[in-house]
C-alpha positions as a Python dict, from the first residue, in 0.01 Angstrom:
ca = {
    (1, 'M'): (0, 0, 0),
    (2, 'Y'): (9, -151, 345),
    (3, 'K'): (-221, -431, 450),
    (4, 'I'): (-293, -436, 823),
    (5, 'D'): (-412, -749, 996),
    (6, 'R'): (-562, -641, 1326),
    (7, 'G'): (-622, -1001, 1428),
    (8, 'R'): (-916, -1136, 1616),
    (9, 'K'): (-1081, -913, 1870),
    (10, 'H'): (-1046, -1036, 2229),
    (11, 'K'): (-1292, -1024, 2515),
    (12, 'V'): (-1200, -952, 2875),
    (13, 'S'): (-1370, -1259, 3015),
    (14, 'R'): (-1267, -1246, 3381),
    (15, 'I'): (-1095, -1038, 3647),
    (16, 'I'): (-920, -1254, 3908),
    (17, 'F'): (-749, -1173, 4239),
    (18, 'H'): (-498, -1406, 4407),
    (19, 'G'): (-353, -1362, 4755),
    (20, 'N'): (-610, -1122, 4903),
    (21, 'Y'): (-679, -1318, 5222),
    (22, 'K'): (-812, -1027, 5428),
    (23, 'V'): (-933, -766, 5178),
    (24, 'P'): (-1254, -884, 5004),
    (25, 'A'): (-1249, -919, 4625),
    (26, 'S'): (-1575, -724, 4598),
    (27, 'E'): (-1404, -418, 4746),
    (28, 'L'): (-1105, -455, 4513),
    (29, 'L'): (-1321, -502, 4205),
    (30, 'D'): (-1480, -161, 4255),
    (31, 'Q'): (-1137, -3, 4207),
    (32, 'V'): (-1027, -194, 3895),
    (33, 'A'): (-1002, 23, 3582),
    (34, 'V'): (-999, -283, 3352),
    (35, 'K'): (-1350, -346, 3219),
    (36, 'Q'): (-1493, -694, 3193),
    (37, 'S'): (-1692, -790, 2883),
    (38, 'H'): (-2070, -794, 2889),
    (39, 'L'): (-2346, -873, 2644),
    (40, 'W'): (-2283, -570, 2420),
    (41, 'T'): (-1916, -495, 2490),
    (42, 'Y'): (-1578, -666, 2464),
    (43, 'G'): (-1453, -489, 2775),
    (44, 'A'): (-1131, -287, 2795),
    (45, 'I'): (-776, -377, 2893),
    (46, 'S'): (-437, -213, 2835),
    (47, 'Q'): (-108, -161, 3015),
    (48, 'K'): (-232, 181, 3125),
    (49, 'L'): (-552, 34, 3274),
    (50, 'L'): (-357, -246, 3444),
    (51, 'K'): (-118, 7, 3597),
    (52, 'Q'): (-406, 226, 3713),
    (53, 'S'): (-582, -77, 3862),
    (54, 'K'): (-261, -176, 4043),
    (55, 'G'): (-239, 166, 4210),
    (56, 'N'): (-606, 160, 4308),
    (57, 'I'): (-581, -190, 4458),
    (58, 'E'): (-273, -92, 4658),
    (59, 'A'): (-459, 212, 4794),
    (60, 'V'): (-745, -11, 4914),
    (61, 'C'): (-500, -247, 5085),
    (62, 'H'): (-321, 48, 5248),
    (63, 'D'): (-659, 157, 5383),
    (64, 'H'): (-684, -183, 5554),
    (65, 'G'): (-343, -142, 5716),
    (66, 'Y'): (-131, -335, 5465),
    (67, 'E'): (150, -83, 5416),
    (68, 'D'): (387, -329, 5244),
    (69, 'V'): (137, -470, 4994),
    (70, 'K'): (266, -567, 4650),
    (71, 'V'): (35, -604, 4349),
    (72, 'T'): (147, -762, 4022),
    (73, 'P'): (-100, -725, 3731),
    (74, 'Q'): (-101, -952, 3429),
    (75, 'A'): (-310, -998, 3113),
    (76, 'V'): (-338, -1372, 3035),
    (77, 'D'): (-427, -1441, 2672),
    (78, 'R'): (-665, -1735, 2635),
    (79, 'E'): (-755, -1691, 2271),
    (80, 'P'): (-1002, -1537, 2201),
    (81, 'Q'): (-1043, -1430, 2563),
    (82, 'V'): (-823, -1229, 2797),
    (83, 'V'): (-814, -1274, 3174),
    (84, 'A'): (-691, -991, 3397),
    (85, 'V'): (-505, -1140, 3693),
    (86, 'F'): (-386, -945, 3997),
    (87, 'E'): (-139, -1126, 4222),
    (88, 'I'): (-151, -968, 4569),
    (89, 'Q'): (97, -1004, 4853),
    (90, 'E'): (-71, -834, 5147),
    (91, 'G'): (216, -866, 5395),
    (92, 'P'): (174, -795, 5770),
    (93, 'Q'): (-105, -564, 5884),
    (94, 'T'): (-8, -241, 6059),
    (95, 'L'): (-217, -152, 6365),
    (96, 'V'): (-255, 169, 6564),
    (97, 'D'): (-92, 135, 6906),
    (98, 'D'): (-221, 468, 7036),
    (99, 'T'): (-302, 828, 6936),
    (100, 'E'): (-221, 1164, 7092),
    (101, 'V'): (-309, 1529, 7035),
    (102, 'T'): (-64, 1800, 7142),
    (103, 'G'): (-104, 2179, 7154),
    (104, 'N'): (-483, 2179, 7206),
    (105, 'Q'): (-492, 2436, 7485),
    (106, 'H'): (-851, 2558, 7440),
    (107, 'I'): (-1044, 2254, 7312),
    (108, 'P'): (-1044, 1921, 7501),
    (109, 'Y'): (-925, 1604, 7325),
    (110, 'E'): (-1268, 1436, 7323),
    (111, 'Q'): (-1434, 1739, 7158),
    (112, 'L'): (-1192, 1773, 6868),
    (113, 'T'): (-1361, 1513, 6644),
    (114, 'A'): (-1711, 1518, 6797),
    (115, 'P'): (-1972, 1392, 6738),
    (116, 'K'): (-1830, 1105, 6529),
    (117, 'G'): (-1509, 1061, 6724),
    (118, 'Y'): (-1167, 944, 6606),
    (119, 'E'): (-1152, 695, 6320),
    (120, 'L'): (-796, 602, 6418),
    (121, 'R'): (-770, 465, 6769),
    (122, 'A'): (-579, 194, 6953),
    (123, 'G'): (-616, -150, 6797),
    (124, 'V'): (-761, -56, 6455),
    (125, 'P'): (-571, -99, 6125),
    (126, 'F'): (-370, 208, 6028),
    (127, 'S'): (-529, 391, 5735),
    (128, 'P'): (-392, 701, 5558),
    (129, 'R'): (-748, 794, 5462),
    (130, 'K'): (-873, 778, 5821),
    (131, 'L'): (-567, 973, 5935),
    (132, 'A'): (-661, 1252, 5691),
    (133, 'N'): (-1026, 1238, 5803),
    (134, 'D'): (-934, 1282, 6171),
    (135, 'R'): (-693, 1563, 6090),
    (136, 'N'): (-961, 1743, 5884),
    (137, 'R'): (-1217, 1708, 6166),
    (138, 'I'): (-977, 1856, 6419),
    (139, 'E'): (-906, 2147, 6187),
    (140, 'A'): (-1278, 2201, 6116),
    (141, 'T'): (-1355, 2210, 6489),
    (142, 'Y'): (-1103, 2487, 6538),
    (143, 'L'): (-1224, 2682, 6236),
    (144, 'N'): (-1583, 2662, 6363),
    (145, 'R'): (-1470, 2809, 6695),
    (146, 'G'): (-1287, 3105, 6543),
    (147, 'Y'): (-929, 2978, 6512),
    (148, 'L'): (-896, 3072, 6147),
    (149, 'N'): (-521, 3019, 6126),
    (150, 'V'): (-503, 2682, 6302),
    (151, 'D'): (-240, 2437, 6180),
    (152, 'V'): (-267, 2061, 6236),
    (153, 'K'): (28, 1837, 6148),
    (154, 'T'): (39, 1458, 6174),
    (155, 'T'): (329, 1234, 6272),
    (156, 'I'): (344, 854, 6237),
    (157, 'D'): (601, 674, 6450),
    (158, 'H'): (660, 301, 6410),
    (159, 'L'): (736, 130, 6741),
    (160, 'L'): (1090, 5, 6783),
    (161, 'S'): (959, -317, 6938),
    (162, 'D'): (715, -382, 6650),
    (163, 'S'): (748, -206, 6314),
    (164, 'H'): (388, -291, 6231),
    (165, 'R'): (243, -93, 6519),
    (166, 'V'): (232, 288, 6496),
    (167, 'Y'): (189, 581, 6731),
    (168, 'V'): (-14, 864, 6578),
    (169, 'T'): (32, 1227, 6686),
    (170, 'Y'): (-175, 1529, 6583),
    (171, 'A'): (25, 1843, 6662),
    (172, 'V'): (-201, 2148, 6685),
    (173, 'T'): (-85, 2508, 6661),
    (174, 'E'): (-394, 2709, 6751),
    (175, 'H'): (-271, 3064, 6679),
    (176, 'Q'): (-494, 3357, 6767),
    (177, 'L'): (-869, 3339, 6823),
    (178, 'V'): (-1051, 3572, 6581),
    (179, 'R'): (-1373, 3746, 6689),
    (180, 'V'): (-1618, 3949, 6479),
    (181, 'S'): (-1629, 4310, 6602),
    (182, 'Q'): (-1914, 4459, 6398),
    (183, 'V'): (-2186, 4356, 6155),
    (184, 'V'): (-2311, 4595, 5885),
    (185, 'F'): (-2648, 4538, 5714),
    (186, 'L'): (-2672, 4660, 5351),
    (187, 'G'): (-3010, 4567, 5209),
    (188, 'E'): (-3039, 4188, 5231),
    (189, 'A'): (-2661, 4139, 5249),
    (190, 'V'): (-2477, 4093, 5576),
    (191, 'I'): (-2113, 4200, 5585),
    (192, 'L'): (-1887, 4091, 5870),
    (193, 'Q'): (-1644, 4366, 5955),
    (194, 'R'): (-1280, 4315, 6042),
    (195, 'P'): (-1192, 4104, 6348),
    (196, 'A'): (-1158, 4256, 6692),
    (197, 'T'): (-784, 4202, 6672),
    (198, 'V'): (-764, 4480, 6409),
    (199, 'H'): (-735, 4824, 6568),
    (200, 'D'): (-843, 5046, 6275),
    (201, 'Q'): (-1213, 4941, 6287),
    (202, 'T'): (-1462, 5127, 6070),
    (203, 'S'): (-1793, 5249, 6209),
    (204, 'P'): (-2111, 5133, 6033),
    (205, 'K'): (-2267, 5369, 5787),
    (206, 'S'): (-2605, 5522, 5883),
}
């Protein structure tokens, strides 16, 4: 027979951040997977939750332009309480020097992300999330105008004179504009026939 002593149950009493001089703790706390204790719960902490929290905190800092951020998580045992501590080294902030769109032959630059405009622009912190948002808006604009095979690729170039300033390029390959040639009504359903670029079009049924 084995006798197991599980020891005294610990409470996660606090979650602490050190070194986050620019990114507010309230924003970081929303991304922490470790759970602090409350009236009816002891909270939750483990190496898996600490690792997950580390990744989430780094993602938030990247969104604020801190590409080189380093986060070190630690569980400090203060019997019978546990404190989750996250040591953060933000590092230098990376800013957008300028942005450019190439290959947009049929849609002007200022219309590509209308009506909201570009989230990444000169002087703002570089953010992978905002980069993806702008790319998706450019692609959606083309899709809405009939460029169903549009391809938008992004390039990030760090300036040689300052590695913490970047030049952002959205390279657009428009491909062929697709137009609807015929519309067939079947009861309440509406079926769009093949595009005008297809030569073997089918006549609507009577």
